[in-house]
C-alpha positions as CSV (number, residue, x, y, z in Angstrom):
1,M,-11.2,33.1,-69.2
2,F,-9.3,34.7,-72.0
3,P,-5.5,34.4,-71.6
4,L,-4.9,38.1,-72.3
5,T,-7.0,39.1,-69.3
6,W,-4.8,37.2,-67.0
7,L,-2.3,40.0,-67.4
8,W,-4.7,42.4,-65.7
9,C,-5.6,39.9,-62.9
10,P,-2.6,39.6,-60.7
11,Q,-2.5,36.9,-58.0
12,Y,-1.5,38.1,-54.5
13,N,-0.2,35.6,-52.0
14,Y,-0.3,36.9,-48.5
15,P,1.9,35.4,-45.8
16,L,0.8,31.9,-44.8
17,S,-1.4,31.6,-47.9
18,G,-1.0,30.2,-51.4
19,A,0.7,27.0,-52.5
20,V,3.1,25.3,-50.0
21,D,6.0,23.3,-51.2
22,Q,8.2,21.7,-48.5
23,T,11.7,21.4,-49.9
24,M,14.2,19.2,-48.3
25,A,17.5,21.1,-47.9
26,L,18.9,19.3,-44.9
27,P,22.4,20.1,-43.9
28,G,24.5,17.0,-44.5
29,A,22.0,15.4,-46.9
30,R,24.0,14.2,-49.9
31,D,21.0,13.9,-52.2
32,P,17.9,16.0,-51.5
33,Q,16.0,14.2,-54.3
34,T,16.6,10.9,-52.5
35,E,15.5,12.4,-49.2
36,R,12.3,13.6,-50.8
37,S,11.6,10.2,-52.4
38,I,12.1,8.4,-49.1
39,T,9.9,10.8,-47.1
40,E,7.1,10.4,-49.7
41,L,6.9,6.8,-48.6
42,F,7.9,7.0,-45.0
43,S,7.6,10.2,-42.9
44,Y,10.3,11.0,-40.4
45,G,7.9,10.1,-37.7
46,S,7.2,6.6,-39.0
47,Q,11.0,6.1,-39.6
48,L,11.7,7.2,-36.0
49,G,8.9,5.0,-34.7
50,R,10.3,1.9,-36.4
51,I,13.8,2.6,-35.1
52,L,12.5,3.0,-31.6
53,E,10.5,-0.2,-31.8
54,V,13.7,-2.1,-32.6
55,L,15.9,-0.3,-30.1
56,E,13.6,-0.6,-27.1
57,P,14.1,-4.4,-26.6
58,M,17.8,-4.1,-27.4
59,V,18.4,-1.4,-24.8
60,K,16.4,-3.4,-22.2
61,E,18.4,-6.5,-22.9
62,F,21.8,-4.8,-23.0
63,Y,21.3,-2.8,-19.8
64,G,19.3,-5.6,-18.1
65,S,22.1,-8.2,-18.5
66,R,24.8,-5.7,-17.3
67,P,23.8,-4.4,-13.9
68,G,27.3,-3.1,-13.1
69,I,27.4,-0.4,-15.8
70,N,25.9,3.1,-15.7
71,Q,22.1,2.7,-16.1
72,E,21.5,6.4,-16.8
73,P,21.3,6.1,-20.6
74,A,18.7,3.4,-20.3
75,H,16.7,5.5,-17.9
76,E,16.9,8.5,-20.3
77,F,15.9,6.3,-23.2
78,D,12.9,5.0,-21.2
79,Q,11.9,8.6,-20.3
80,M,12.1,9.6,-24.0
81,L,9.8,6.8,-25.0
82,S,7.3,7.6,-22.3
83,D,7.4,11.3,-23.3
84,I,6.8,10.4,-26.9
85,E,3.9,8.1,-25.9
86,A,2.4,10.9,-23.8
87,I,2.6,13.4,-26.7
88,R,1.0,10.8,-29.0
89,S,-1.9,10.1,-26.6
90,L,-2.5,13.8,-26.0
91,R,-2.6,14.5,-29.7
92,S,-4.8,11.5,-30.5
93,S,-7.3,12.6,-27.8
94,R,-7.4,16.1,-29.1
95,Y,-7.9,14.8,-32.6
96,A,-10.8,12.6,-31.4
97,E,-12.4,15.5,-29.7
98,A,-12.0,17.7,-32.8
99,T,-13.7,15.1,-35.0
100,R,-16.8,14.7,-32.9
């Protein structure tokens, strides 16, 4: 193409079309560039998964060795883990069906 003809060929981007750039402008983030660099290597889901893998045995040990304290936080944590696992299995089964 000739560069001068680009002036007469405008590009229209309708809603939900065109290039998508996800910018990190999180409230409380001190440095958005650092956040972007971290999420390029580790998504928030993978970060959360690793944290939960570490916390699960710690929560079970803490609440298992102290039967006299309120067990409700441990039950809520277990419920959260089972809900996350249910969502993951549902999504993976839908993905498997879609790729058949």
